[in-house]
C-alpha positions as protocol buffer text, in pm:
chain_id: "A"
residue {
  index: 1
  type: MET
  ca { x: 3530 y: 1433 z: 4386 }
}
residue {
  index: 2
  type: SER
  ca { x: 3724 y: 1703 z: 4227 }
}
residue {
  index: 3
  type: PHE
  ca { x: 3717 y: 1799 z: 3861 }
}
residue {
  index: 4
  type: VAL
  ca { x: 4081 y: 1692 z: 3815 }
}
residue {
  index: 5
  type: THR
  ca { x: 4010 y: 1339 z: 3942 }
}
residue {
  index: 6
  type: ASP
  ca { x: 3698 y: 1297 z: 3726 }
}
residue {
  index: 7
  type: HIS
  ca { x: 3880 y: 1432 z: 3422 }
}
residue {
  index: 8
  type: GLY
  ca { x: 4171 y: 1192 z: 3477 }
}
residue {
  index: 9
  type: ARG
  ca { x: 3937 y: 895 z: 3508 }
}
residue {
  index: 10
  type: ARG
  ca { x: 3753 y: 993 z: 3192 }
}
residue {
  index: 11
  type: GLN
  ca { x: 4081 y: 1019 z: 3004 }
}
residue {
  index: 12
  type: GLN
  ca { x: 4186 y: 675 z: 3132 }
}
residue {
  index: 13
  type: LEU
  ca { x: 3852 y: 528 z: 3028 }
}
residue {
  index: 14
  type: ARG
  ca { x: 3875 y: 687 z: 2682 }
}
residue {
  index: 15
  type: GLN
  ca { x: 4229 y: 555 z: 2639 }
}
residue {
  index: 16
  type: TRP
  ca { x: 4118 y: 208 z: 2751 }
}
residue {
  index: 17
  type: VAL
  ca { x: 3830 y: 208 z: 2500 }
}
residue {
  index: 18
  type: GLU
  ca { x: 4059 y: 326 z: 2218 }
}
residue {
  index: 19
  type: ASP
  ca { x: 4318 y: 59 z: 2304 }
}
residue {
  index: 20
  type: HIS
  ca { x: 4057 y: -217 z: 2301 }
}
residue {
  index: 21
  type: ARG
  ca { x: 3908 y: -92 z: 1977 }
}
residue {
  index: 22
  type: ALA
  ca { x: 4252 y: -90 z: 1814 }
}
residue {
  index: 23
  type: ALA
  ca { x: 4325 y: -440 z: 1945 }
}
residue {
  index: 24
  type: ALA
  ca { x: 3993 y: -569 z: 1810 }
}
residue {
  index: 25
  type: GLU
  ca { x: 4062 y: -416 z: 1467 }
}
residue {
  index: 26
  type: ALA
  ca { x: 4412 y: -568 z: 1462 }
}
residue {
  index: 27
  type: ALA
  ca { x: 4276 y: -912 z: 1555 }
}
residue {
  index: 28
  type: GLN
  ca { x: 4010 y: -887 z: 1285 }
}
residue {
  index: 29
  type: ALA
  ca { x: 4269 y: -786 z: 1027 }
}
residue {
  index: 30
  type: ALA
  ca { x: 4492 y: -1077 z: 1130 }
}
residue {
  index: 31
  type: HIS
  ca { x: 4209 y: -1325 z: 1077 }
}
residue {
  index: 32
  type: ALA
  ca { x: 4092 y: -1180 z: 747 }
}
residue {
  index: 33
  type: SER
  ca { x: 4134 y: -1410 z: 450 }
}
residue {
  index: 34
  type: PRO
  ca { x: 4403 y: -1322 z: 199 }
}
residue {
  index: 35
  type: PRO
  ca { x: 4300 y: -1183 z: -137 }
}
residue {
  index: 36
  type: PRO
  ca { x: 4220 y: -1443 z: -406 }
}
residue {
  index: 37
  type: VAL
  ca { x: 4510 y: -1565 z: -620 }
}
residue {
  index: 38
  type: ASP
  ca { x: 4506 y: -1520 z: -997 }
}
residue {
  index: 39
  type: PRO
  ca { x: 4409 y: -1856 z: -1159 }
}
residue {
  index: 40
  type: ALA
  ca { x: 4687 y: -1828 z: -1417 }
}
residue {
  index: 41
  type: LEU
  ca { x: 4941 y: -1781 z: -1138 }
}
residue {
  index: 42
  type: SER
  ca { x: 4797 y: -2083 z: -955 }
}
residue {
  index: 43
  type: TRP
  ca { x: 4843 y: -2300 z: -1265 }
}
residue {
  index: 44
  type: ARG
  ca { x: 5198 y: -2179 z: -1317 }
}
residue {
  index: 45
  type: GLN
  ca { x: 5283 y: -2257 z: -955 }
}
residue {
  index: 46
  type: ALA
  ca { x: 5123 y: -2602 z: -972 }
}
residue {
  index: 47
  type: LEU
  ca { x: 5312 y: -2689 z: -1291 }
}
residue {
  index: 48
  type: SER
  ca { x: 5632 y: -2559 z: -1137 }
}
residue {
  index: 49
  type: LEU
  ca { x: 5582 y: -2784 z: -834 }
}
residue {
  index: 50
  type: LEU
  ca { x: 5518 y: -3085 z: -1059 }
}
residue {
  index: 51
  type: ALA
  ca { x: 5838 y: -3008 z: -1252 }
}
residue {
  index: 52
  type: LEU
  ca { x: 6029 y: -2984 z: -924 }
}
residue {
  index: 53
  type: LEU
  ca { x: 5883 y: -3317 z: -813 }
}
residue {
  index: 54
  type: GLY
  ca { x: 5987 y: -3473 z: -1142 }
}
residue {
  index: 55
  type: ARG
  ca { x: 6341 y: -3343 z: -1107 }
}
residue {
  index: 56
  type: SER
  ca { x: 6381 y: -3442 z: -743 }
}
residue {
  index: 57
  type: VAL
  ca { x: 6229 y: -3793 z: -730 }
}
residue {
  index: 58
  type: GLY
  ca { x: 6157 y: -3876 z: -1092 }
}
residue {
  index: 59
  type: TRP
  ca { x: 5837 y: -3912 z: -1287 }
}
residue {
  index: 60
  type: PRO
  ca { x: 5610 y: -4091 z: -1241 }
}
residue {
  index: 61
  type: VAL
  ca { x: 5646 y: -4092 z: -867 }
}
residue {
  index: 62
  type: ALA
  ca { x: 5732 y: -4434 z: -726 }
}
residue {
  index: 63
  type: PRO
  ca { x: 5448 y: -4607 z: -543 }
}
residue {
  index: 64
  type: ASP
  ca { x: 5447 y: -4589 z: -165 }
}
residue {
  index: 65
  type: GLU
  ca { x: 5568 y: -4932 z: -52 }
}
residue {
  index: 66
  type: VAL
  ca { x: 5431 y: -4901 z: 301 }
}
residue {
  index: 67
  type: ARG
  ca { x: 5085 y: -4814 z: 171 }
}
residue {
  index: 68
  type: ARG
  ca { x: 5099 y: -5093 z: -89 }
}
residue {
  index: 69
  type: ARG
  ca { x: 5197 y: -5345 z: 181 }
}
residue {
  index: 70
  type: GLY
  ca { x: 4914 y: -5227 z: 407 }
}
residue {
  index: 71
  type: GLU
  ca { x: 4662 y: -5262 z: 124 }
}
residue {
  index: 72
  type: GLU
  ca { x: 4787 y: -5614 z: 50 }
}
residue {
  index: 73
  type: GLN
  ca { x: 4754 y: -5710 z: 417 }
}
residue {
  index: 74
  type: ALA
  ca { x: 4402 y: -5567 z: 434 }
}
residue {
  index: 75
  type: ALA
  ca { x: 4300 y: -5755 z: 117 }
}
residue {
  index: 76
  type: SER
  ca { x: 4452 y: -6076 z: 250 }
}
residue {
  index: 77
  type: ALA
  ca { x: 4270 y: -6040 z: 584 }
}
residue {
  index: 78
  type: TRP
  ca { x: 3943 y: -5968 z: 403 }
}
residue {
  index: 79
  type: GLY
  ca { x: 3996 y: -6275 z: 184 }
}
residue {
  index: 80
  type: ARG
  ca { x: 4052 y: -6495 z: 490 }
}
residue {
  index: 81
  type: LEU
  ca { x: 3739 y: -6357 z: 658 }
}
residue {
  index: 82
  type: HIS
  ca { x: 3534 y: -6405 z: 345 }
}
residue {
  index: 83
  type: ALA
  ca { x: 3664 y: -6761 z: 300 }
}
residue {
  index: 84
  type: ALA
  ca { x: 3586 y: -6847 z: 663 }
}
residue {
  index: 85
  type: TYR
  ca { x: 3243 y: -6688 z: 691 }
}
residue {
  index: 86
  type: GLY
  ca { x: 3130 y: -6638 z: 333 }
}
residue {
  index: 87
  type: ASP
  ca { x: 2875 y: -6380 z: 232 }
}
residue {
  index: 88
  type: ARG
  ca { x: 2624 y: -6374 z: 519 }
}
residue {
  index: 89
  type: ARG
  ca { x: 2384 y: -6097 z: 436 }
}
């Protein structure tokens, strides 16, 4: 092997290592958690969202009819089971 060929391969290897190191650092930075939010800012944002909710759908928020119906059906089914089989512990 000549010096030129060895030198070229070394340069390619160095460039490859540098590229992979940079990619690893970029991936680590992308997965890093964001800095903590100021608690006062969090409260202001939460209150702002509640105010928006109140303006858009009214306050208090209306109950979810689908959920209420599902809970009634579950209670009714449980009542029928309990009436048929009682408390068999």
